[in-house]
N, C-alpha and C positions, 0 to 999 in steps of 0.2 A: 347534630351527630350523623344521623343516618343520611341526611342529604350531602354532607360533606364526604362521606364514605362514597356514595355513588358517583360524585363527581370525579373523585380521583381514580375510582376503578374504571369508569367507562373509557377514558383516554388509553389506559393501560390495555383494555380489552381490544379496542380499535388497532393499536399498534401491533399486538399479537396477530390479529386477523390479517392485517395487511402484510406482514412478515410472511404468514403462511401462504397467502394468495400469491405473492411475488415469488415466493421460493418454487411454487408449483409451477408458475409460468416460465420461470427460469429453466427448469428441468426439461419443459417440453421443447422450448425454443433451442436449447443446448443440444438436445438428443436428435432433433429432426434432420439437420443438414446432412450429417455423416452417417445416420443410423436409419435411412429408409428401408434398407433390406431387413431389418429387424423389426419394424413396426407391424402390427397386426393387420393394419389396413392395407399394406403392400400386397399387390397381386403375386401370385406364384411365379408368373413368367418374369416380372420384374425383380423379385426378390432373388431367384436363383441365378438369374443373369448377372446381377450386380455382385453377388456372392462367389461368381465364378464356378458355380456348382454344377458344371456340365462337361462333357467328355466328347471324343470324336463319333461315338455312336450317337449321341444326341444329335449332333451336328448332321450326321448322314440320315437320321431318322427324318428330320425336319425338311432338309434339302431334298430327299427323295419322295416323301410323303406329299409335298406341296403339288409337284406335277401329276402325281398319282391321284390326288383329289381333283385337281383341275380337269384331268380326263374324265373321272367320274361325273363332274359337274356338266361337262360338254356332252356327254351320253345323257345325263338326266335331262337336258335341255332338248335333245333330239325327241326323247320321249314325249315330253310336253307337247311337240308339234306332230310326231308321226304316229304315235301309239294309238290303238283303237280300243284296248282294253282299259276300262276305268282304273283298274287295280295298278296296271303298269305306269299309268300317267301320275296316280296317287304316289307310287313308290319313287317315281323319278323326282317329284316335288319335294318328297320327304329327304332324299338323298342330298338335293341341292342346298335345301334349308339347314341340314346338318353339317355339311362339308365346306360350304362358304365361310362360316365362322371360324372354322379349325383351320383354313387356309390363312386367313388374317392372324390367327393366333401363332401359328408356326412362323409366319412372316416377320411378326413382331419379336419373336425369339431370335431368329437369325440376325436380325438389325441389332439388337441389344448385345449379342454374343460378338459381334463384328464380323460376321460371316455373309459371303455373298448369298442374295436371294434369287432362286432360279427364276427365269422368266416363263411367262405362260407357254411359251413355245418349246420349253426345256424337253419336254417328252416327245416332240416331233424329230429330235435329232440324235436318235440312238440311245443307248443306256438302258433299254428295255430289260436287258440281262439283270441289271442291278435292281429293277422294279418289277418283283413278280406280279403278273396279272395285267399288265399294261398292254393295250391293243395297238397294233401297228397303224399307220395310216390307211394301208389297203384294207384292213379289217373295217375300219370306221367307214371308208367309203363303201364298202360292200353293205353295211348296215344302212347307210343312207339310201341305198336303191332299193330296199325292201319296201313292200307295202303291206297294209292291214295286218292280219294275224301273224304273217311271216316276218314283219318287223317286230312285233311284240315278243315272239318266240326267240328270235335271234337276240334282241336286246337283253332279255332275261338270262340266256345262255352266257352272254358276255359279261354281264354285270355279275353274275355269280363267280365267273373266273376272276374278275376285276377284284371283287371283295375278298376273295379267298387269298389273292396276292397281298392285299392290305392288311389282313389278319396275320399272315406270315411276317411282315414287316414290323408289325406291332409286338409281335412275341419276340422277335430280336430286340426291339428296344427295350422291352421288359427285362430281357436277360442281360443285356449289355450295357445300358444307358445309366446315367448317374443323375440327370436332372430330374427332381421329383414331379416337377409339372409335366415334363415330356413323357416320363413313365406313366404318369396318371392318364394323360391323354391316349397314350398307347392301350392302355386298359380299357378306356372307353371305346376306342374304335373296335378293338377285338370284340367286345360285348355287342355294340350296335350293329356291327356288320355281320356278325355270325347270326344274330336275329334275323337280320334282312335277308341272309343267304337261305335261312330256314323257310322265310316267307316265300322267297322266290322259287324254290324248290317245290313247294306245294302248289304255287301258281303255274309252273311249268307242267304240271300233270293236267291242268285244266285247258291249256291253250293247244289249238289244232296243230297237227304235224305236217300239214299239207295245204 
């Protein structure tokens, strides 16, 4: 009798188990194609872009911050070649390491939003009034002519101004933006660059004035 009961119960248990497994797989497969924006594994950038959770302020933030960051990376590269103070070289390397990935992130957002991505030369053709802290080509050229500690001092002064402009833009995004990922990046930029501004102001007091 016990043997007969086991033989009858086992197929039933297997059928029940198979039904549960198939149901679970069916739910996953049915939800994924049209629900990527709702899955926990989706990145904030892709989720918000697919959901359309962005506005003109978000687009302006990314469109302007990309060339702003590109110029900071250009200046950081100049520090790598021309700076004589180790702290200036280290700061330049840190700025490049932080802002290169942010450029790629914002480029991805604009692409997903169906908006044009500014070219690396965007900042060379005017528009500086819209992007506070941007250096002119003449200013960058003058920086490139400096030698030794004079380069270091001018670079720090210019990068402080550049960072202050980025902080202003980041604050605007936090007030007017809609996209959660863009607002989060703006908060990060404000925090990181305010910290670097404080570092550069301390450094400025240690650099020769002539």
